[in-house]
ZAMARGU-4260 file (C-alpha; in steps of 0.2 Angstrom, whole numbers, plus 5000, padded with zeros to 4 digits):
<rodrens>
0) 4890/4974/5144 | 4895/4956/5140 | 4913/4950/5136 | 4914/4951/5115 | 4930/4941/5116
5) 4923/4926/5127 | 4932/4914/5122 | 4946/4923/5121 | 4961/4926/5138 | 4970/4936/5147
10) 4989/4934/5136 | 5003/4932/5147 | 5024/4930/5147 | 5026/4911/5143 | 5044/4909/5135
15) 5055/4904/5121 | 5048/4887/5125 | 5030/4889/5125 | 5017/4884/5112 | 5003/4892/5118
20) 4994/4902/5103 | 4988/4917/5119 | 5003/4920/5123 | 5019/4932/5122 | 5039/4918/5118
25) 5048/4934/5122 | 5039/4950/5126 | 5040/4949/5146 | 5033/4967/5152 | 5043/4968/5168
30) 5061/4961/5163 | 5072/4974/5163 | 5085/4979/5148 | 5097/4991/5150 | 5090/4997/5169
35) 5070/5000/5162 | 5056/4987/5160 | 5055/4982/5145 | 5034/4989/5143 | 5045/5006/5148
40) 5056/5004/5132 | 5039/5000/5122 | 5025/5007/5124 | 5011/4996/5112 | 4996/5005/5106
45) 4981/4999/5097 | 4977/5007/5081 | 4957/5011/5079 | 4956/5010/5064 | 4964/4994/5058
50) 4959/4982/5076 | 4942/4994/5076 | 4936/4998/5061 | 4943/4986/5048 | 4936/4973/5040
55) 4949/4965/5026 | 4936/4977/5010 | 4949/4979/4995 | 4946/4986/4978 | 4944/4967/4973
60) 4931/4966/4985 | 4921/4965/5002 | 4925/4963/5018 | 4929/4947/5025 | 4930/4951/5044
65) 4913/4958/5056 | 4918/4970/5067 | 4902/4976/5070 | 4903/4969/5088 | 4884/4965/5091
70) 4877/4982/5083 | 4874/4989/5069 | 4890/4998/5061 | 4886/5016/5054 | 4875/5020/5071
75) 4880/5029/5089 | 4876/5010/5096 | 4894/5005/5085 | 4903/5016/5091 | 4899/5013/5107
80) 4903/4994/5104 | 4917/4997/5098 | 4924/5005/5114 | 4922/4991/5125 | 4928/4981/5110
85) 4945/4990/5108 | 4948/4991/5130 | 4944/4974/5131 | 4955/4969/5119 | 4971/4979/5125
90) 4966/4976/5142 | 4967/4956/5136 | 4985/4960/5129 | 4991/4971/5140 | 4993/4983/5124
95) 4992/5003/5137 | 4988/5014/5123 | 4980/5019/5106 | 4978/5028/5094 | 4965/5036/5083
100) 4956/5047/5067 | 4941/5056/5072 | 4929/5046/5060 | 4937/5030/5070 | 4926/5034/5083
105) 4909/5041/5078 | 4900/5039/5059 | 4902/5055/5052 | 4885/5063/5051 | 4877/5078/5039
110) 4885/5093/5048 | 4900/5093/5056 | 4893/5101/5072 | 4881/5086/5074 | 4899/5075/5071
115) 4909/5084/5085 | 4892/5082/5095 | 4893/5062/5093 | 4912/5065/5093 | 4910/5074/5112
120) 4898/5059/5118 | 4909/5044/5112 | 4924/5055/5118 | 4914/5054/5139 | 4912/5037/5136
125) 4931/5033/5131 | 4937/5044/5141 | 4927/5031/5158 | 4935/5017/5152 | 4952/5026/5152
130) 4951/5030/5171 | 4943/5013/5177 | 4956/5003/5165 | 4972/5017/5164 | 4972/5016/5148
135) 4981/5030/5138 | 4977/5040/5123 | 4997/5038/5111 | 4991/5053/5101 | 4976/5059/5091
140) 4973/5064/5071 | 4961/5068/5061 | 4954/5060/5046 | 4955/5071/5029 | 4960/5059/5016
145) 4942/5048/5014 | 4929/5058/5013 | 4927/5066/4994 | 4931/5082/5000 | 4947/5079/5003
150) 4949/5072/4984 | 4962/5086/4981 | 4970/5087/4998 | 4966/5094/5014 | 4976/5111/5016
155) 4983/5106/4999 | 4966/5109/4994 | 4962/5121/4979 | 4946/5124/4988 | 4945/5134/5002
160) 4929/5131/5009 | 4935/5115/5011 | 4953/5119/5015 | 4940/5127/5031 | 4934/5111/5033
165) 4951/5104/5037 | 4954/5118/5050 | 4939/5113/5057 | 4940/5094/5061 | 4959/5098/5066
170) 4951/5109/5076 | 4940/5097/5088 | 4954/5082/5084 | 4965/5092/5096 | 4953/5096/5107
175) 4947/5074/5110 | 4967/5074/5109 | 4971/5087/5125 | 4953/5079/5134 | 4960/5061/5133
180) 4976/5066/5137 | 4985/5064/5121 | 5005/5067/5119 | 5004/5066/5100 | 4992/5073/5087
185) 5001/5067/5069 | 4997/5077/5051 | 4996/5062/5040 | 4997/5068/5021 | 4986/5055/5014
190) 4981/5066/4999 | 4993/5081/5001 | 4998/5081/4986 | 4997/5080/4965 | 4993/5069/4953
195) 5002/5082/4941 | 5009/5095/4937 | 5000/5106/4926 | 4985/5109/4937 | 4995/5111/4954
200) 5001/5128/4961 | 5015/5117/4972 | 5023/5132/4981 | 5003/5141/4986 | 5000/5121/4991
205) 5015/5119/5002 | 5011/5136/5010 | 4995/5134/5016 | 5000/5116/5021 | 5015/5128/5033
210) 5001/5138/5036 | 4989/5122/5043 | 5001/5117/5054 | 5004/5134/5061 | 4988/5137/5065
215) 4986/5117/5073 | 5001/5123/5084 | 4993/5139/5088 | 4978/5134/5094 | 4985/5117/5103
220) 4997/5127/5114 | 4983/5138/5118 | 4973/5124/5123 | 4985/5115/5134 | 4993/5104/5120
225) 5013/5100/5128 | 5015/5085/5116 | 5023/5084/5099 | 5018/5088/5082 | 5021/5074/5069
230) 5022/5073/5054 | 5022/5056/5046 | 5032/5052/5029 | 5021/5044/5014 | 5028/5049/4996
235) 5015/5040/4986 | 4999/5030/4986 | 4985/5036/4985 | 4991/5054/4976 | 5005/5047/4967
240) 5018/5061/4974 | 5016/5065/4992 | 5023/5081/4998 | 5029/5072/5015 | 5039/5062/5005
245) 5051/5055/5017 | 5059/5059/5034 | 5073/5070/5022 | 5061/5079/5016 | 5047/5083/5029
250) 5062/5090/5043 | 5066/5103/5027 | 5050/5106/5025 | 5047/5109/5041 | 5064/5119/5043
255) 5059/5130/5028 | 5042/5136/5036 | 5049/5136/5055 | 5039/5123/5062 | 5055/5110/5065
260) 5053/5118/5086 | 5035/5110/5088 | 5034/5094/5076 | 5044/5076/5074 | 5044/5064/5061
265) 5032/5048/5064 | 5041/5034/5057 | 5032/5019/5047 | 5039/5007/5042 | 5029/5002/5027
270) 5032/5017/5022 | 5052/5021/5020 | 5045/5005/5009 | 5038/5012/4999 | 5052/5029/4998
275) 5064/5015/4992 | 5072/5016/5010 | 5077/5006/5023 | 5064/5009/5041 | 5081/5011/5051
280) 5085/5024/5036 | 5073/5032/5040 | 5073/5031/5059 | 5093/5038/5060 | 5087/5053/5048
285) 5074/5058/5059 | 5086/5052/5076 | 5102/5065/5067 | 5089/5081/5066 | 5083/5078/5080
290) 5066/5073/5075 | 5062/5055/5081 | 5045/5058/5089 | 5036/5041/5087 | 5035/5023/5078
295) 5021/5018/5067 | 5022/4998/5071 | 5022/4988/5054 | 5030/4983/5039 | 5028/4980/5019
300) 5031/4966/5009 | 5045/4968/4996 | 5036/4958/4981 | 5020/4973/4983 | 5023/4991/4975
305) 5009/4995/4991 | 5005/4999/5006 | 5000/4980/5013 | 5001/4988/5032 | 5006/4971/5037
310) 5009/4964/5057 | 5029/4966/5060 | 5037/4948/5059 | 5056/4954/5051 | 5066/4953/5069
315) 5081/4958/5059 | 5071/4976/5054 | 5068/4974/5072 | 5083/4975/5081 | 5087/4991/5067
320) 5076/4999/5074 | 5076/4996/5093 | 5095/4998/5089 | 5092/5017/5084 | 5080/5021/5096
325) 5091/5018/5110 | 5107/5025/5102 | 5094/5040/5102 | 5089/5039/5119 | 5073/5033/5118
330) 5056/5042/5113 | 5049/5055/5123 | 5029/5058/5122 | 5029/5041/5106 | 5026/5024/5106
335) 5026/5010/5093 | 5005/5011/5086 | 5003/4996/5078 | 4997/5000/5062 | 4994/4986/5053
340) 4979/4976/5049 | 4978/4955/5048 | 4977/4951/5032 | 4960/4951/5021 | 4961/4929/5025
345) 4964/4932/5042 | 4949/4937/5049 | 4945/4929/5066 | 4946/4937/5083 | 4958/4925/5087
350) 4969/4930/5072 | 4968/4950/5079 | 4975/4941/5095 | 4988/4930/5083 | 4994/4949/5075
355) 4998/4957/5092 | 5007/4942/5100 | 5017/4942/5084 | 5020/4961/5083 | 5025/4962/5101
360) 5035/4949/5101 | 5044/4954/5088 | 5048/4971/5094 | 5053/4961/5111 | 5065/4952/5101
365) 5071/4968/5095 | 5074/4974/5110 | 5083/4959/5116 | 5094/4958/5102 | 5097/4981/5101
370) 5104/4980/5119 | 5114/4965/5115 | 5122/4977/5102 | 5125/4989/5111 | 5131/4981/5128
375) 5146/4973/5116 | 5153/4985/5109 | 5160/4980/5093 | 5148/4988/5079 | 5151/5003/5088
380) 5167/5003/5094 | 5172/5001/5073 | 5160/5016/5069 | 5171/5024/5081 | 5190/5018/5074
385) 5180/5022/5058 | 5182/5039/5057 | 5195/5042/5071 | 5204/5052/5060 | 5190/5066/5063
390) 5198/5065/5081 | 5216/5071/5077 | 5220/5091/5075 | 5216/5091/5057 | 5201/5081/5058
395) 5194/5091/5074 | 5202/5107/5064 | 5188/5103/5050 | 5174/5097/5060 | 5171/5115/5069
400) 5172/5124/5052 | 5192/5132/5054 | 5200/5123/5039 | 5200/5132/5021 | 5205/5127/5005
405) 5220/5135/5006 | 5228/5125/5020 | 5217/5109/5014 | 5225/5106/4995 | 5246/5111/5003
410) 5242/5095/5017 | 5235/5085/5000 | 5252/5089/4989 | 5263/5086/5005 | 5256/5067/5006
415) 5257/5066/4988 | 5243/5049/4986 | 5232/5047/5000 | 5230/5029/5007 | 5215/5019/5005
420) 5204/5025/5019 | 5202/5006/5024 | 5189/4992/5021 | 5170/4994/5027 | 5171/4977/5033
425) 5154/4976/5029 | 5151/4957/5028 | 5159/4955/5044 | 5149/4967/5052 | 5134/4959/5047
430) 5139/4943/5055 | 5142/4951/5069 | 5123/4956/5069 | 5120/4937/5066 | 5130/4932/5080
435) 5121/4943/5092 | 5104/4939/5087 | 5107/4922/5087 | 5114/4921/5104 | 5104/4908/5116
</rodrens>
């Protein structure tokens, strides 16, 4: 096998003063942060679909990037070439994990039996590569949005035949995830939603989605999958309205249908933007419900109203992300999957490397900043003080559910006019964040 990225080096940490474009400035894998090496906090993963497959095609033009890797696209030779390229790429960047959809790995055949045979063949090869390199599968999933059969959704489809096909894809994707040792399985409802309510039975569709998820849990556990199932929320695009709108909506769905013991949330930064939230908000909602599972590490463009999947460069955002993750105790089975793609004019192999260096350095900075904020203690101390009244006897009674309206109304009459609740000091707190982020 010839080296695919022959002119590109193994990327090493050289520090913030380095001007080498093929060096990490902040991601120092073995640096200890809050008692653990940086690489243990940051389980970075390569998204097979963007990195190995995406060519920059959009609705206005054909692709600009050559992802053939020396083979003819649409063939099994190309599938093997993508495996070779992917593992060489991960080796050179020190990325330890990958994520995949079923049809990222092989070209889909005319029959599902042949597609499954191809998947068995290529995952045998991937497994050989994993055993040689030590690389791991973070999570797997099935692409149930790209093929025309999923025009009306997969689990939410109006067609029983399409629902059956979706179930078959989920079954095979779970088989592959277990085979490759993945600790997560993701449901992204790319077309699980509607364009108009005039032709939609919303109750039936949501019940069917839940039924498919229950089947997946039952089957997955039966074949030894002991990891987490994930829902990845997204409010719109490609459908006008998608049922997994945001973290709160997805959590409500999981609890309503009794799926909350097996599922967590895979939070994507760009999807938070589309839902009108911050990335930090979606992480906090997931964490306080005990459902923070994994991260799709990217960012959106606030000037554009669609899912741009840019590589993360906003260090304020990565700092807020890592603060939430550290405060939640870290990610159990999840990691940081770069569900991100280079911009269409950035079409060279060099650009693929630059993009991952940017993303990994951005999250390394976020980790260092978040650790500094936690160790400093002023933010956490302020929040504790702000709610100190609920640590009084009356406050604890309210929180325990033992207080009554009559009792609290009597207290209100005794006090007369309550004092102002105290300044939120937002500007002061933001100045602390800035001070700690910019500290040398």
